[in-house]
C-alpha positions in Angstrom: 0.0 0.0 0.0 1.2 3.5 -0.8 0.1 6.3 1.5 0.4 10.0 0.4 0.2 13.1 2.6 -0.6 16.5 1.1 -2.6 15.0 -1.8 -5.0 18.0 -1.6 -2.1 20.2 -2.8 -0.8 20.6 -6.3 2.4 18.5 -6.0 1.4 15.3 -4.2 -2.1 15.6 -5.6 -0.6 15.2 -9.1 1.5 12.3 -7.8 -1.6 10.6 -6.6 -3.2 11.1 -10.0 -0.3 9.5 -11.8 -0.3 6.6 -9.4 -3.9 5.9 -10.0 -3.1 5.4 -13.7 -1.1 2.3 -12.6 -2.7 1.2 -9.3 -6.2 0.3 -8.2 -7.8 2.8 -5.7 -7.6 0.1 -3.0 -3.8 0.3 -3.2 -3.6 4.0 -2.4 -4.5 6.0 0.8 -4.4 9.8 1.1 -3.9 11.6 4.3 -5.0 15.1 4.9 -5.7 17.5 7.7 -9.2 18.1 6.4 -10.8 15.0 4.9 -13.5 17.1 3.2 -10.9 18.5 0.9 -10.1 15.0 -0.4 -13.6 14.3 -1.7 -12.4 13.8 -5.2 -10.2 10.9 -4.1 -12.9 9.4 -2.0 -15.2 9.5 -5.0 -12.7 7.3 -6.9 -12.7 4.7 -4.1 -9.4 5.9 -2.5 -9.4 5.6 1.3 -9.0 9.1 2.9 -7.6 9.3 6.4 -7.2 12.3 8.7 -3.7 13.2 9.9 -1.9 16.4 10.9 1.8 16.8 11.5 0.9 19.2 14.3 -1.2 16.5 16.0 1.2 13.6 16.6 -1.5 11.5 18.0 -3.3 11.5 14.7 -0.4 10.1 12.7 0.2 6.5 13.6 -3.3 5.4 12.5 -3.0 7.6 9.4 0.2 5.8 8.3 -0.6 2.3 9.5 -0.1 -0.4 6.8 2.1 1.7 4.4 4.6 -0.2 2.4 5.7 3.3 1.2 4.7 6.7 2.7 5.2 9.9 0.8 5.6 12.9 3.1 5.1 16.4 1.8 7.2 19.1 3.3 5.3 21.4 5.6 4.2 24.8 4.4 2.7 25.9 7.7 3.7 29.6 7.9 3.8 29.6 11.7 5.1 26.1 12.3 8.5 24.7 13.2 8.9 22.7 10.1 11.7 20.4 11.3 9.7 19.6 14.4 6.6 18.9 12.3 8.6 16.6 10.0 10.0 14.8 13.1 6.5 14.1 14.3 5.6 12.5 10.9 8.9 10.5 10.7 8.6 9.1 14.2 5.0 8.1 13.7 5.9 6.3 10.5 8.7 4.4 12.2 6.5 3.5 15.1 4.0 1.7 12.9 6.6 -0.1 10.7 6.3 1.8 7.4 8.5 0.1 4.9 9.9 3.2 3.2 9.5 6.9 3.8 9.8 9.3 0.8 10.0 13.0 1.4 9.6 16.0 -0.9 12.8 17.8 -0.4 14.6 20.4 -2.5 17.8 20.9 -4.5 20.3 22.7 -2.4 19.4 21.0 0.9 22.3 22.2 3.1 22.7 23.7 6.5 24.4 26.8 5.1 21.9 27.5 2.3 20.9 31.2 2.5 17.4 30.2 1.3 15.8 29.1 4.6 14.0 26.0 3.3 17.4 24.5 2.3 18.4 24.1 6.0 15.0 22.7 6.9 15.2 20.1 4.2 18.8 19.2 5.2 17.7 18.8 8.8 14.8 16.6 7.8 17.0 14.4 5.7 19.2 13.9 8.8 16.1 12.8 10.7 15.3 10.3 7.9 18.9 9.0 7.9 18.7 8.3 11.7 15.1 6.9 11.9 15.9 3.3 11.1 13.5 3.1 8.1 14.5 3.0 4.4 14.1 6.4 2.9 14.3 8.4 -0.2 14.5 12.2 -0.4 13.3 13.8 -3.6 15.5 16.8 -4.1 13.3 18.7 -6.6 14.8 21.6 -8.6 13.4 25.0 -8.0 9.8 25.0 -9.2 9.6 26.8 -12.6 6.1 28.2 -12.0 7.8 30.5 -9.3 9.2 32.5 -12.2 5.8 34.0 -12.6 6.5 36.2 -9.5 10.3 35.8 -9.0 11.0 37.4 -12.4 8.7 40.3 -11.6 6.4 42.1 -14.0 8.7 41.9 -17.0 5.9 41.7 -19.5 4.9 45.2 -18.5 8.3 46.7 -17.7 10.6 44.9 -20.1 13.0 44.4 -17.2 13.8 41.5 -14.9 15.3 43.1 -11.8 17.2 40.9 -9.3 19.6 41.5 -6.4 22.4 39.4 -7.9 22.2 36.6 -10.5 23.0 32.9 -10.5 22.1 29.7 -12.3 18.9 27.9 -11.3 17.7 24.5 -12.7 14.1 25.6 -13.0 12.0 22.4 -12.9 8.3 22.0 -13.6 6.3 20.9 -10.5 4.2 18.7 -12.8 7.4 16.8 -13.9 8.5 16.4 -10.3 5.1 15.0 -9.3 5.2 12.5 -12.2 8.8 11.5 -11.3 7.7 10.9 -7.7 5.1 8.5 -8.9 7.6 6.7 -11.0 10.0 6.3 -8.0 7.1 5.0 -5.8 6.3 2.5 -8.5 9.9 1.4 -8.6 9.5 0.0 -5.1 12.8 1.0 -3.5 15.0 1.3 -6.6 16.1 4.8 -5.4 17.6 5.1 -2.0 18.7 8.1 -0.1 18.8 11.6 -1.6 18.0 11.8 -5.4 18.1 15.0 -7.5 15.3 15.7 -9.9 16.0 18.7 -12.1 15.5 20.1 -15.6 18.6 19.6 -17.8 19.7 23.2 -17.8 20.3 25.9 -15.2 20.0 29.4 -16.8 20.8 32.6 -15.1 18.3 35.5 -15.0 20.4 37.2 -17.7 19.8 34.2 -19.9 16.1 34.1 -18.9 15.8 37.7 -20.1 17.0 36.6 -23.5 14.4 33.8 -23.5 11.7 36.2 -22.3 12.5 38.4 -25.3 12.1 35.5 -27.6 8.8 34.3 -26.3 7.3 37.8 -25.9 8.5 39.4 -29.1 9.8 42.4 -27.2 13.2 43.3 -25.7 13.6 42.2 -22.1 16.7 43.0 -20.1 18.1 41.8 -16.8 19.1 44.5 -14.3 21.2 43.4 -11.4 20.6 45.7 -8.4 22.3 46.1 -5.1 20.5 44.3 -2.3 19.5 47.6 -0.5 18.2 49.1 -3.8 16.3 45.9 -4.5 14.8 45.8 -1.0 13.7 49.4 -1.3 12.0 48.7 -4.6 10.2 45.7 -3.0 9.0 47.9 -0.1 7.8 50.6 -2.6 5.9 47.9 -4.5 4.2 46.9 -1.2 5.9 43.6 -0.7 6.0 42.7 3.1 9.4 42.9 4.6 9.4 39.2 5.7 8.6 38.0 2.2 11.2 40.3 0.6 13.8 38.8 3.0 12.7 35.3 2.1 13.1 36.0 -1.6 16.4 37.7 -1.1 17.6 34.4 0.5 16.7 32.6 -2.7 18.7 35.1 -4.8 21.7 34.8 -2.4 21.5 31.0 -2.7 21.3 31.2 -6.5 24.3 33.5 -6.6 26.2 31.0 -4.4 25.4 28.1 -6.8 23.0 26.1 -4.6 20.6 25.6 -7.5 23.1 25.3 -10.3 23.4 21.5 -10.5 21.5 19.4 -13.0 20.8 15.7 -13.2 19.5 13.5 -16.0 17.4 11.3 -13.7 14.2 13.4 -14.1 14.2 12.8 -17.9 15.0 9.1 -17.4 12.1 8.7 -15.1 9.7 10.6 -17.4 10.9 8.9 -20.5 10.9 12.3 -22.3 12.6 15.7 -22.1 11.5 17.6 -19.0 9.7 20.9 -19.3 12.0 24.0 -19.4 12.3 27.5 -18.1 11.3 28.7 -21.5 8.0 26.8 -21.1 7.4 28.6 -17.8 8.1 32.0 -19.3 5.8 31.3 -22.2 2.9 30.3 -20.0 0.1 32.8 -19.4 0.8 35.0 -16.4 
């Protein structure tokens, strides 16, 4: 049996959909904080269980019977993500789950300036120490994020960033499909695996691509951090969010998202989507 958390979200929901193309509904269970949000899975005959990382007592029954358990990383804006992940991992170990898979991120490292990088690294350490077979899916930076990280370039003709660096922009849809393929491989991928698009363009290169897909000249302007933060404040971006995004740019500049790996394409059996596809998509 495969049990999936976060299936009401875009990433693991798509993974569940891909699995249902190969498995019967009786072979899949989805776990969610609010079971009413998983009605579409229940209508297909998939068992829906209630479970919440913030309520450790709810988790053992939610994960019971799993040969494989896919844990989505927490997006709780007020939560201690590592503590929440610890709750899930400990509950999985306590009921004898066969393998834990976790949606991590490329650049998982304790010194990553992008805050989720340290969270993912700490979670991978918990997995390594939990006594259960595990796989960490280090997905490349999701390409749909370009819709806001690149700013309003369609209107201004400018992509303004506080420093530039290569990023292996990876389609979330491809990462979801690859996760399903790894689950169906039943343990063929152990430990941390990297799932990225085949190229890691800089924002300067993305500006050239944006020019091609839009038919207008788009340039990349590299600002100082203080100048960029001031522009964000003027645009009404909350200070906390601006700081979070600045961490991403610092990490990109330091090369944390520069690596690429052919595994994603091998799992998909086709070329992964590209940053060009993301820029060409409707805003």
